[in-house]
N, CA, C and O atoms as a GROMACS GRO file, in nm:
protein
  556
    1MET      N    1   0.084  -0.118   0.000
    1MET     CA    2   0.000   0.000   0.000
    1MET      C    3   0.088   0.124   0.000
    1MET      O    4   0.189   0.129   0.071
    2THR      N    5   0.052   0.223  -0.079
    2THR     CA    6   0.130   0.347  -0.085
    2THR      C    7   0.066   0.452   0.003
    2THR      O    8  -0.052   0.443   0.038
    3ASN      N    9   0.143   0.552   0.039
    3ASN     CA   10   0.094   0.662   0.120
    3ASN      C   11   0.007   0.755   0.037
    3ASN      O   12   0.026   0.770  -0.083
    4ASP      N   13  -0.088   0.815   0.104
    4ASP     CA   14  -0.170   0.918   0.043
    4ASP      C   15  -0.094   1.050   0.055
    4ASP      O   16  -0.088   1.109   0.163
    5LEU      N   17  -0.038   1.095  -0.055
    5LEU     CA   18   0.034   1.222  -0.054
    5LEU      C   19  -0.053   1.334  -0.109
    5LEU      O   20  -0.002   1.431  -0.165
    6SER      N   21  -0.183   1.319  -0.094
    6SER     CA   22  -0.272   1.417  -0.152
    6SER      C   23  -0.269   1.550  -0.079
    6SER      O   24  -0.335   1.645  -0.121
    7TYR      N   25  -0.195   1.558   0.028
    7TYR     CA   26  -0.200   1.676   0.110
    7TYR      C   27  -0.061   1.704   0.167
    7TYR      O   28  -0.017   1.639   0.261
    8ILE      N   29   0.006   1.802   0.108
    8ILE     CA   30   0.138   1.845   0.154
    8ILE      C   31   0.125   1.988   0.206
    8ILE      O   32   0.059   2.071   0.145
    9LEU      N   33   0.188   2.016   0.320
    9LEU     CA   34   0.200   2.153   0.367
    9LEU      C   35   0.341   2.199   0.334
    9LEU      O   36   0.438   2.140   0.380
   10TYR      N   37   0.352   2.305   0.254
   10TYR     CA   38   0.482   2.362   0.217
   10TYR      C   39   0.496   2.494   0.290
   10TYR      O   40   0.420   2.587   0.266
   11VAL      N   41   0.594   2.503   0.380
   11VAL     CA   42   0.618   2.623   0.459
   11VAL      C   43   0.740   2.693   0.399
   11VAL      O   44   0.854   2.648   0.416
   12GLU      N   45   0.715   2.802   0.329
   12GLU     CA   46   0.818   2.871   0.250
   12GLU      C   47   0.777   3.016   0.232
   12GLU      O   48   0.662   3.044   0.201
   13ASP      N   49   0.871   3.109   0.250
   13ASP     CA   50   0.839   3.251   0.239
   13ASP      C   51   0.860   3.309   0.100
   13ASP      O   52   0.809   3.417   0.071
   14SER      N   53   0.933   3.241   0.015
   14SER     CA   54   0.964   3.293  -0.118
   14SER      C   55   0.860   3.250  -0.221
   14SER      O   56   0.840   3.131  -0.244
   15LYS      N   57   0.795   3.349  -0.283
   15LYS     CA   58   0.696   3.317  -0.386
   15LYS      C   59   0.762   3.247  -0.505
   15LYS      O   60   0.700   3.162  -0.569
   16LEU      N   61   0.886   3.284  -0.536
   16LEU     CA   62   0.959   3.218  -0.644
   16LEU      C   63   0.982   3.070  -0.612
   16LEU      O   64   0.965   2.985  -0.699
   17GLU      N   65   1.021   3.040  -0.489
   17GLU     CA   66   1.044   2.900  -0.450
   17GLU      C   67   0.914   2.821  -0.447
   17GLU      O   68   0.912   2.703  -0.481
   18ILE      N   69   0.806   2.885  -0.407
   18ILE     CA   70   0.675   2.819  -0.409
   18ILE      C   71   0.639   2.783  -0.552
   18ILE      O   72   0.592   2.673  -0.579
   19MET      N   73   0.661   2.877  -0.644
   19MET     CA   74   0.632   2.852  -0.785
   19MET      C   75   0.720   2.738  -0.838
   19MET      O   76   0.671   2.649  -0.908
   20ARG      N   77   0.849   2.740  -0.804
   20ARG     CA   78   0.940   2.632  -0.847
   20ARG      C   79   0.893   2.496  -0.796
   20ARG      O   80   0.894   2.397  -0.869
   21PHE      N   81   0.853   2.491  -0.669
   21PHE     CA   82   0.807   2.366  -0.608
   21PHE      C   83   0.682   2.314  -0.679
   21PHE      O   84   0.673   2.196  -0.713
   22LYS      N   85   0.587   2.403  -0.701
   22LYS     CA   86   0.463   2.363  -0.769
   22LYS      C   87   0.490   2.318  -0.912
   22LYS      O   88   0.430   2.222  -0.960
   23MET      N   89   0.582   2.388  -0.982
   23MET     CA   90   0.618   2.347  -1.118
   23MET      C   91   0.685   2.209  -1.118
   23MET      O   92   0.657   2.126  -1.205
   24ALA      N   93   0.770   2.185  -1.021
   24ALA     CA   94   0.837   2.054  -1.012
   24ALA      C   95   0.735   1.944  -0.982
   24ALA      O   96   0.745   1.835  -1.037
   25LEU      N   97   0.639   1.973  -0.897
   25LEU     CA   98   0.533   1.875  -0.870
   25LEU      C   99   0.454   1.845  -0.997
   25LEU      O  100   0.426   1.730  -1.028
   26GLU      N  101   0.419   1.950  -1.069
   26GLU     CA  102   0.344   1.934  -1.193
   26GLU      C  103   0.425   1.854  -1.295
   26GLU      O  104   0.371   1.765  -1.361
   27THR      N  105   0.553   1.885  -1.309
   27THR     CA  106   0.641   1.813  -1.401
   27THR      C  107   0.643   1.664  -1.368
   27THR      O  108   0.655   1.579  -1.456
   28ASN      N  109   0.631   1.633  -1.238
   28ASN     CA  110   0.633   1.495  -1.193
   28ASN      C  111   0.492   1.435  -1.179
   28ASN      O  112   0.473   1.337  -1.107
   29GLN      N  113   0.396   1.495  -1.247
   29GLN     CA  114   0.257   1.449  -1.249
   29GLN      C  115   0.194   1.440  -1.110
   29GLN      O  116   0.107   1.356  -1.087
   30TYR      N  117   0.236   1.525  -1.021
   30TYR     CA  118   0.174   1.533  -0.889
   30TYR      C  119   0.072   1.645  -0.895
   30TYR      O  120   0.109   1.762  -0.902
   31THR      N  121  -0.055   1.610  -0.894
   31THR     CA  122  -0.160   1.710  -0.911
   31THR      C  123  -0.246   1.726  -0.786
   31THR      O  124  -0.350   1.791  -0.791
   32ASN      N  125  -0.203   1.668  -0.677
   32ASN     CA  126  -0.285   1.672  -0.556
   32ASN      C  127  -0.264   1.802  -0.479
   32ASN      O  128  -0.190   1.891  -0.522
   33LYS      N  129  -0.329   1.812  -0.368
   33LYS     CA  130  -0.336   1.934  -0.288
   33LYS      C  131  -0.201   1.970  -0.222
   33LYS      O  132  -0.133   1.885  -0.165
   34VAL      N  133  -0.166   2.098  -0.233
   34VAL     CA  134  -0.050   2.155  -0.164
   34VAL      C  135  -0.098   2.282  -0.094
   34VAL      O  136  -0.145   2.375  -0.159
   35GLU      N  137  -0.086   2.284   0.036
   35GLU     CA  138  -0.119   2.404   0.113
   35GLU      C  139   0.010   2.481   0.137
   35GLU      O  140   0.117   2.422   0.153
   36ILE      N  141   0.000   2.613   0.138
   36ILE     CA  142   0.117   2.699   0.154
   36ILE      C  143   0.103   2.781   0.281
   36ILE      O  144  -0.003   2.836   0.310
   37ALA      N  145   0.213   2.788   0.358
   37ALA     CA  146   0.225   2.880   0.471
   37ALA      C  147   0.351   2.961   0.446
   37ALA      O  148   0.454   2.904   0.411
   38MET      N  149   0.344   3.091   0.462
   38MET     CA  150   0.454   3.180   0.427
   38MET      C  151   0.561   3.194   0.536
   38MET      O  152   0.664   3.259   0.513
   39ASN      N  153   0.539   3.135   0.651
   39ASN     CA  154   0.639   3.132   0.758
   39ASN      C  155   0.594   3.030   0.863
   39ASN      O  156   0.484   2.975   0.854
   40GLY      N  157   0.680   3.006   0.960
   40GLY     CA  158   0.649   2.905   1.061
   40GLY      C  159   0.524   2.936   1.142
   40GLY      O  160   0.449   2.845   1.177
   41GLU      N  161   0.503   3.062   1.172
   41GLU     CA  162   0.384   3.100   1.248
   41GLU      C  163   0.257   3.067   1.171
   41GLU      O  164   0.162   3.013   1.227
   42GLU      N  165   0.254   3.101   1.041
   42GLU     CA  166   0.139   3.065   0.957
   42GLU      C  167   0.122   2.914   0.950
   42GLU      O  168   0.010   2.862   0.952
   43GLY      N  169   0.234   2.843   0.943
   43GLY     CA  170   0.228   2.697   0.939
   43GLY      C  171   0.166   2.639   1.064
   43GLY      O  172   0.081   2.550   1.056
   44LEU      N  173   0.207   2.688   1.180
   44LEU     CA  174   0.149   2.640   1.307
   44LEU      C  175   0.000   2.673   1.316
   44LEU      O  176  -0.080   2.589   1.359
   45THR      N  177  -0.036   2.793   1.277
   45THR     CA  178  -0.176   2.833   1.279
   45THR      C  179  -0.258   2.740   1.189
   45THR      O  180  -0.366   2.694   1.227
   46PHE      N  181  -0.205   2.714   1.070
   46PHE     CA  182  -0.274   2.626   0.976
   46PHE      C  183  -0.292   2.486   1.036
   46PHE      O  184  -0.401   2.429   1.031
   47LEU      N  185  -0.185   2.431   1.092
   47LEU     CA  186  -0.192   2.296   1.150
   47LEU      C  187  -0.293   2.290   1.265
   47LEU      O  188  -0.370   2.195   1.274
   48ASN      N  189  -0.291   2.390   1.350
   48ASN     CA  190  -0.383   2.391   1.463
   48ASN      C  191  -0.529   2.405   1.420
   48ASN      O  192  -0.618   2.351   1.485
   49LYS      N  193  -0.553   2.478   1.312
   49LYS     CA  194  -0.690   2.494   1.261
   49LYS      C  195  -0.739   2.369   1.187
   49LYS      O  196  -0.860   2.349   1.172
   50ASN      N  197  -0.646   2.287   1.142
   50ASN     CA  198  -0.682   2.171   1.060
   50ASN      C  199  -0.646   2.038   1.126
   50ASN      O  200  -0.609   1.943   1.057
   51ARG      N  201  -0.656   2.031   1.257
   51ARG     CA  202  -0.620   1.908   1.329
   51ARG      C  203  -0.707   1.789   1.289
   51ARG      O  204  -0.666   1.674   1.306
   52HIS      N  205  -0.824   1.815   1.236
   52HIS     CA  206  -0.912   1.708   1.191
   52HIS      C  207  -0.865   1.647   1.058
   52HIS      O  208  -0.905   1.536   1.023
   53HIS      N  209  -0.779   1.718   0.986
   53HIS     CA  210  -0.729   1.670   0.857
   53HIS      C  211  -0.588   1.726   0.836
   53HIS      O  212  -0.569   1.823   0.762
   54LEU      N  213  -0.491   1.663   0.901
   54LEU     CA  214  -0.352   1.710   0.895
   54LEU      C  215  -0.284   1.665   0.766
   54LEU      O  216  -0.324   1.565   0.707
   55PRO      N  217  -0.182   1.739   0.724
   55PRO     CA  218  -0.108   1.697   0.604
   55PRO      C  219  -0.034   1.566   0.629
   55PRO      O  220  -0.003   1.531   0.743
   56LYS      N  221  -0.007   1.495   0.521
   56LYS     CA  222   0.068   1.369   0.532
   56LYS      C  223   0.217   1.395   0.541
   56LYS      O  224   0.293   1.310   0.587
   57ILE      N  225   0.259   1.514   0.498
   57ILE     CA  226   0.400   1.549   0.501
   57ILE      C  227   0.412   1.702   0.504
   57ILE      O  228   0.328   1.773   0.450
   58ILE      N  229   0.517   1.750   0.570
   58ILE     CA  230   0.548   1.893   0.570
   58ILE      C  231   0.682   1.911   0.500
   58ILE      O  232   0.779   1.842   0.530
   59VAL      N  233   0.686   2.005   0.406
   59VAL     CA  234   0.811   2.044   0.341
   59VAL      C  235   0.840   2.184   0.393
   59VAL      O  236   0.757   2.274   0.383
   60LEU      N  237   0.960   2.202   0.450
   60LEU     CA  238   0.990   2.320   0.530
   60LEU      C  239   1.120   2.388   0.489
   60LEU      O  240   1.224   2.324   0.476
   61ASP      N  241   1.112   2.519   0.468
   61ASP     CA  242   1.231   2.602   0.450
   61ASP      C  243   1.281   2.642   0.588
   61ASP      O  244   1.204   2.644   0.684
   62LEU      N  245   1.408   2.676   0.599
   62LEU     CA  246   1.463   2.719   0.728
   62LEU      C  247   1.466   2.870   0.743
   62LEU      O  248   1.432   2.923   0.850
   63LYS      N  249   1.505   2.940   0.640
   63LYS     CA  250   1.528   3.085   0.647
   63LYS      C  251   1.400   3.160   0.612
   63LYS      O  252   1.371   3.184   0.494
   64MET      N  253   1.325   3.198   0.716
   64MET     CA  254   1.198   3.270   0.696
   64MET      C  255   1.184   3.376   0.804
   64MET      O  256   1.240   3.363   0.912
   65PRO      N  257   1.107   3.483   0.774
   65PRO     CA  258   1.081   3.585   0.876
   65PRO      C  259   0.974   3.537   0.974
   65PRO      O  260   0.910   3.434   0.954
   66ILE      N  261   0.957   3.612   1.078
   66ILE     CA  262   0.856   3.593   1.184
   66ILE      C  263   0.886   3.469   1.267
   66ILE      O  264   0.918   3.482   1.385
   67MET      N  265   0.877   3.350   1.210
   67MET     CA  266   0.917   3.226   1.277
   67MET      C  267   0.990   3.142   1.174
   67MET      O  268   0.931   3.099   1.075
   68ASN      N  269   1.118   3.117   1.198
   68ASN     CA  270   1.196   3.040   1.100
   68ASN      C  271   1.168   2.890   1.112
   68ASN      O  272   1.094   2.846   1.200
   69GLY      N  273   1.229   2.814   1.025
   69GLY     CA  274   1.205   2.671   1.021
   69GLY      C  275   1.245   2.597   1.146
   69GLY      O  276   1.175   2.505   1.189
   70LEU      N  277   1.357   2.634   1.207
   70LEU     CA  278   1.400   2.569   1.331
   70LEU      C  279   1.304   2.597   1.446
   70LEU      O  280   1.275   2.508   1.526
   71GLU      N  281   1.254   2.719   1.454
   71GLU     CA  282   1.155   2.753   1.557
   71GLU      C  283   1.026   2.676   1.534
   71GLU      O  284   0.963   2.629   1.629
   72PHE      N  285   0.986   2.663   1.409
   72PHE     CA  286   0.867   2.586   1.373
   72PHE      C  287   0.885   2.439   1.414
   72PHE      O  288   0.796   2.380   1.475
   73LEU      N  289   1.000   2.382   1.380
   73LEU     CA  290   1.028   2.243   1.418
   73LEU      C  291   1.019   2.224   1.568
   73LEU      O  292   0.958   2.128   1.615
   74GLU      N  293   1.079   2.315   1.642
   74GLU     CA  294   1.077   2.306   1.788
   74GLU      C  295   0.933   2.302   1.840
   74GLU      O  296   0.901   2.225   1.931
   75GLN      N  297   0.848   2.384   1.782
   75GLN     CA  298   0.708   2.390   1.826
   75GLN      C  299   0.630   2.263   1.791
   75GLN      O  300   0.559   2.209   1.875
   76ILE      N  301   0.644   2.215   1.667
   76ILE     CA  302   0.564   2.096   1.631
   76ILE      C  303   0.614   1.971   1.703
   76ILE      O  304   0.536   1.879   1.727
   77LYS      N  305   0.741   1.966   1.738
   77LYS     CA  306   0.794   1.848   1.807
   77LYS      C  307   0.753   1.844   1.954
   77LYS      O  308   0.770   1.742   2.020
   78LYS      N  309   0.699   1.955   2.006
   78LYS     CA  310   0.645   1.959   2.142
   78LYS      C  311   0.502   1.907   2.147
   78LYS      O  312   0.450   1.876   2.255
   79ASP      N  313   0.439   1.898   2.032
   79ASP     CA  314   0.298   1.861   2.024
   79ASP      C  315   0.285   1.714   1.986
   79ASP      O  316   0.329   1.675   1.878
   80PRO      N  317   0.226   1.631   2.072
   80PRO     CA  318   0.217   1.486   2.045
   80PRO      C  319   0.148   1.451   1.914
   80PRO      O  320   0.180   1.349   1.854
   81THR      N  321   0.055   1.533   1.868
   81THR     CA  322  -0.014   1.506   1.742
   81THR      C  323   0.070   1.551   1.623
   81THR      O  324   0.088   1.475   1.528
   82LEU      N  325   0.121   1.672   1.629
   82LEU     CA  326   0.194   1.729   1.516
   82LEU      C  327   0.332   1.666   1.498
   82LEU      O  328   0.383   1.661   1.386
   83GLN      N  329   0.393   1.619   1.605
   83GLN     CA  330   0.529   1.566   1.596
   83GLN      C  331   0.538   1.441   1.510
   83GLN      O  332   0.647   1.402   1.467
   84ARG      N  333   0.426   1.379   1.483
   84ARG     CA  334   0.426   1.255   1.404
   84ARG      C  335   0.423   1.280   1.254
   84ARG      O  336   0.441   1.186   1.176
   85ILE      N  337   0.399   1.404   1.212
   85ILE     CA  338   0.396   1.434   1.069
   85ILE      C  339   0.540   1.438   1.017
   85ILE      O  340   0.621   1.516   1.067
   86PRO      N  341   0.573   1.355   0.918
   86PRO     CA  342   0.708   1.359   0.862
   86PRO      C  343   0.739   1.497   0.805
   86PRO      O  344   0.659   1.553   0.730
   87THR      N  345   0.855   1.550   0.841
   87THR     CA  346   0.895   1.682   0.796
   87THR      C  347   1.026   1.674   0.719
   87THR      O  348   1.125   1.618   0.766
   88ILE      N  349   1.024   1.730   0.600
   88ILE     CA  350   1.141   1.734   0.513
   88ILE      C  351   1.187   1.878   0.501
   88ILE      O  352   1.106   1.968   0.476
   89ILE      N  353   1.315   1.899   0.520
   89ILE     CA  354   1.372   2.032   0.504
   89ILE      C  355   1.414   2.049   0.358
   89ILE      O  356   1.481   1.964   0.301
   90LEU      N  357   1.372   2.161   0.300
   90LEU     CA  358   1.410   2.199   0.164
   90LEU      C  359   1.455   2.344   0.172
   90LEU      O  360   1.373   2.436   0.177
   91THR      N  361   1.586   2.365   0.172
   91THR     CA  362   1.641   2.496   0.203
   91THR      C  363   1.768   2.525   0.123
   91THR      O  364   1.823   2.436   0.059
   92THR      N  365   1.811   2.649   0.128
   92THR     CA  366   1.938   2.685   0.063
   92THR      C  367   2.057   2.659   0.155
   92THR      O  368   2.170   2.655   0.108
   93SER      N  369   2.032   2.641   0.282
   93SER     CA  370   2.141   2.625   0.379
   93SER      C  371   2.206   2.487   0.370
   93SER      O  372   2.139   2.384   0.378
   94GLU      N  373   2.337   2.488   0.355
   94GLU     CA  374   2.414   2.365   0.363
   94GLU      C  375   2.504   2.368   0.486
   94GLU      O  376   2.600   2.292   0.496
   95ASN      N  377   2.471   2.456   0.580
   95ASN     CA  378   2.544   2.471   0.703
   95ASN      C  379   2.528   2.346   0.790
   95ASN      O  380   2.416   2.303   0.818
   96GLU      N  381   2.641   2.287   0.831
   96GLU     CA  382   2.636   2.162   0.909
   96GLU      C  383   2.563   2.180   1.042
   96GLU      O  384   2.499   2.086   1.089
   97LYS      N  385   2.572   2.298   1.102
   97LYS     CA  386   2.501   2.322   1.228
   97LYS      C  387   2.350   2.321   1.207
   97LYS      O  388   2.275   2.269   1.290
   98ASP      N  389   2.304   2.378   1.094
   98ASP     CA  390   2.161   2.374   1.062
   98ASP      C  391   2.115   2.230   1.042
   98ASP      O  392   2.011   2.189   1.093
   99ILE      N  393   2.194   2.154   0.969
   99ILE     CA  394   2.160   2.014   0.942
   99ILE      C  395   2.153   1.936   1.074
   99ILE      O  396   2.058   1.861   1.097
  100GLU      N  397   2.251   1.955   1.158
  100GLU     CA  398   2.255   1.886   1.287
  100GLU      C  399   2.135   1.922   1.374
  100GLU      O  400   2.073   1.835   1.434
  101LYS      N  401   2.102   2.052   1.379
  101LYS     CA  402   1.987   2.096   1.458
  101LYS      C  403   1.857   2.034   1.406
  101LYS      O  404   1.772   1.991   1.484
  102CYS      N  405   1.844   2.029   1.275
  102CYS     CA  406   1.722   1.972   1.216
  102CYS      C  407   1.708   1.824   1.251
  102CYS      O  408   1.600   1.779   1.288
  103TYR      N  409   1.816   1.749   1.239
  103TYR     CA  410   1.808   1.607   1.272
  103TYR      C  411   1.786   1.585   1.422
  103TYR      O  412   1.733   1.482   1.462
  104HIS      N  413   1.827   1.681   1.503
  104HIS     CA  414   1.798   1.675   1.646
  104HIS      C  415   1.646   1.669   1.668
  104HIS      O  416   1.597   1.605   1.760
  105TYR      N  417   1.573   1.739   1.580
  105TYR     CA  418   1.426   1.740   1.588
  105TYR      C  419   1.363   1.626   1.507
  105TYR      O  420   1.243   1.629   1.479
  106GLN      N  421   1.441   1.529   1.471
  106GLN     CA  422   1.393   1.406   1.405
  106GLN      C  423   1.321   1.431   1.273
  106GLN      O  424   1.212   1.379   1.250
  107ILE      N  425   1.383   1.512   1.189
  107ILE     CA  426   1.326   1.534   1.056
  107ILE      C  427   1.337   1.407   0.973
  107ILE      O  428   1.412   1.316   1.006
  108ALA      N  429   1.261   1.402   0.866
  108ALA     CA  430   1.260   1.285   0.778
  108ALA      C  431   1.364   1.296   0.667
  108ALA      O  432   1.396   1.196   0.602
  109GLY      N  433   1.417   1.416   0.644
  109GLY     CA  434   1.518   1.434   0.541
  109GLY      C  435   1.557   1.579   0.527
  109GLY      O  436   1.481   1.669   0.564
  110TYR      N  437   1.676   1.602   0.474
  110TYR     CA  438   1.729   1.737   0.457
  110TYR      C  439   1.782   1.751   0.316
  110TYR      O  440   1.871   1.676   0.276
  111PHE      N  441   1.727   1.846   0.239
  111PHE     CA  442   1.768   1.866   0.100
  111PHE      C  443   1.804   2.012   0.078
  111PHE      O  444   1.729   2.103   0.113
  112ALA      N  445   1.921   2.034   0.018
  112ALA     CA  446   1.961   2.168  -0.022
  112ALA      C  447   1.900   2.193  -0.160
  112ALA      O  448   1.909   2.108  -0.249
  113LYS      N  449   1.840   2.310  -0.178
  113LYS     CA  450   1.776   2.344  -0.304
  113LYS      C  451   1.882   2.358  -0.414
  113LYS      O  452   1.973   2.440  -0.402
  114PRO      N  453   1.870   2.278  -0.518
  114PRO     CA  454   1.961   2.296  -0.630
  114PRO      C  455   1.923   2.421  -0.709
  114PRO      O  456   1.807   2.463  -0.709
  115PHE      N  457   2.021   2.480  -0.776
  115PHE     CA  458   1.996   2.602  -0.852
  115PHE      C  459   1.917   2.576  -0.980
  115PHE      O  460   1.817   2.644  -1.005
  116GLY      N  461   1.959   2.479  -1.059
  116GLY     CA  462   1.895   2.452  -1.187
  116GLY      C  463   1.762   2.380  -1.173
  116GLY      O  464   1.744   2.299  -1.082
  117MET      N  465   1.670   2.410  -1.264
  117MET     CA  466   1.536   2.351  -1.257
  117MET      C  467   1.538   2.201  -1.283
  117MET      O  468   1.459   2.128  -1.223
  118LYS      N  469   1.626   2.153  -1.369
  118LYS     CA  470   1.631   2.009  -1.397
  118LYS      C  471   1.671   1.932  -1.270
  118LYS      O  472   1.609   1.832  -1.237
  119ALA      N  473   1.773   1.980  -1.202
  119ALA     CA  474   1.816   1.915  -1.077
  119ALA      C  475   1.707   1.928  -0.970
  119ALA      O  476   1.686   1.835  -0.892
  120TYR      N  477   1.639   2.041  -0.967
  120TYR     CA  478   1.531   2.063  -0.871
  120TYR      C  479   1.417   1.964  -0.897
  120TYR      O  480   1.365   1.903  -0.804
  121ASN      N  481   1.378   1.948  -1.024
  121ASN     CA  482   1.273   1.853  -1.060
  121ASN      C  483   1.310   1.711  -1.017
  121ASN      O  484   1.227   1.638  -0.963
  122THR      N  485   1.435   1.673  -1.042
  122THR     CA  486   1.482   1.539  -1.005
  122THR      C  487   1.474   1.520  -0.854
  122THR      O  488   1.431   1.415  -0.807
  123MET      N  489   1.516   1.619  -0.779
  123MET     CA  490   1.512   1.610  -0.634
  123MET      C  491   1.367   1.594  -0.585
  123MET      O  492   1.340   1.509  -0.501
  124VAL      N  493   1.276   1.676  -0.637
  124VAL     CA  494   1.135   1.666  -0.597
  124VAL      C  495   1.078   1.530  -0.637
  124VAL      O  496   1.001   1.472  -0.562
  125GLU      N  497   1.115   1.481  -0.754
  125GLU     CA  498   1.069   1.348  -0.797
  125GLU      C  499   1.113   1.241  -0.697
  125GLU      O  500   1.034   1.153  -0.663
  126ARG      N  501   1.235   1.248  -0.650
  126ARG     CA  502   1.285   1.149  -0.553
  126ARG      C  503   1.211   1.159  -0.421
  126ARG      O  504   1.180   1.057  -0.359
  127ILE      N  505   1.183   1.281  -0.377
  127ILE     CA  506   1.108   1.298  -0.252
  127ILE      C  507   0.969   1.237  -0.266
  127ILE      O  508   0.924   1.161  -0.179
  128ILE      N  509   0.901   1.269  -0.375
  128ILE     CA  510   0.765   1.218  -0.398
  128ILE      C  511   0.766   1.065  -0.406
  128ILE      O  512   0.684   0.998  -0.343
  129THR      N  513   0.857   1.012  -0.484
  129THR     CA  514   0.863   0.866  -0.500
  129THR      C  515   0.887   0.798  -0.368
  129THR      O  516   0.821   0.699  -0.336
  130TYR      N  517   0.981   0.847  -0.290
  130TYR     CA  518   1.009   0.787  -0.160
  130TYR      C  519   0.886   0.786  -0.071
  130TYR      O  520   0.852   0.683  -0.012
  131TRP      N  521   0.817   0.900  -0.059
  131TRP     CA  522   0.703   0.909   0.032
  131TRP      C  523   0.579   0.837  -0.020
  131TRP      O  524   0.492   0.799   0.059
  132ARG      N  525   0.570   0.819  -0.149
  132ARG     CA  526   0.456   0.742  -0.201
  132ARG      C  527   0.465   0.595  -0.159
  132ARG      O  528   0.363   0.530  -0.139
  133PHE      N  529   0.586   0.545  -0.145
  133PHE     CA  530   0.603   0.403  -0.117
  133PHE      C  531   0.649   0.374   0.025
  133PHE      O  532   0.671   0.258   0.060
  134SER      N  533   0.664   0.476   0.108
  134SER     CA  534   0.700   0.456   0.248
  134SER      C  535   0.574   0.432   0.329
  134SER      O  536   0.468   0.485   0.298
  135ARG      N  537   0.587   0.352   0.433
  135ARG     CA  538   0.474   0.328   0.522
  135ARG      C  539   0.482   0.425   0.638
  135ARG      O  540   0.582   0.429   0.710
  136VAL      N  541   0.378   0.502   0.657
  136VAL     CA  542   0.371   0.600   0.766
  136VAL      C  543   0.235   0.586   0.833
  136VAL      O  544   0.132   0.578   0.765
  137ILE      N  545   0.234   0.582   0.964
  137ILE     CA  546   0.110   0.577   1.041
  137ILE      C  547   0.101   0.704   1.121
  137ILE      O  548   0.185   0.728   1.208
  138LEU      N  549   0.000   0.787   1.094
  138LEU     CA  550  -0.014   0.913   1.164
  138LEU      C  551  -0.120   0.910   1.271
  138LEU      O  552  -0.116   0.994   1.361
  139SER      N  553  -0.212   0.819   1.268
  139SER     CA  554  -0.320   0.821   1.367
  139SER      C  555  -0.288   0.740   1.489
  139SER      O  556  -0.369   0.732   1.581
   0.00000   0.00000   0.00000
């Protein structure tokens, strides 16, 4: 049985990166629902308002205003319900301290955003393929 990836929460402040992500999903024939939060605070608000229907996966940028990705991770990992949602980091940071901090919060994966669209599409394809065939129990 494959996972239902019909619902992804993408927490990202850059409209350009949101467009790139959606284009990569489309290129990979992923046409299901993607919710957008422009920073960690919006992401938390969204999750708390939608506890009856949480996303199957969160894709998270680190460098954002108001509440950055690390602050967001810290908050969701304190919540017994939200901490079970697999979270993938998709960021420009290749800083080893950022990577270490993220894995401290038990993320599901860490990906540095490639510059070129072809490499970006390939990376998104690998993320989608992995999560479609991984077994995850959220309830």
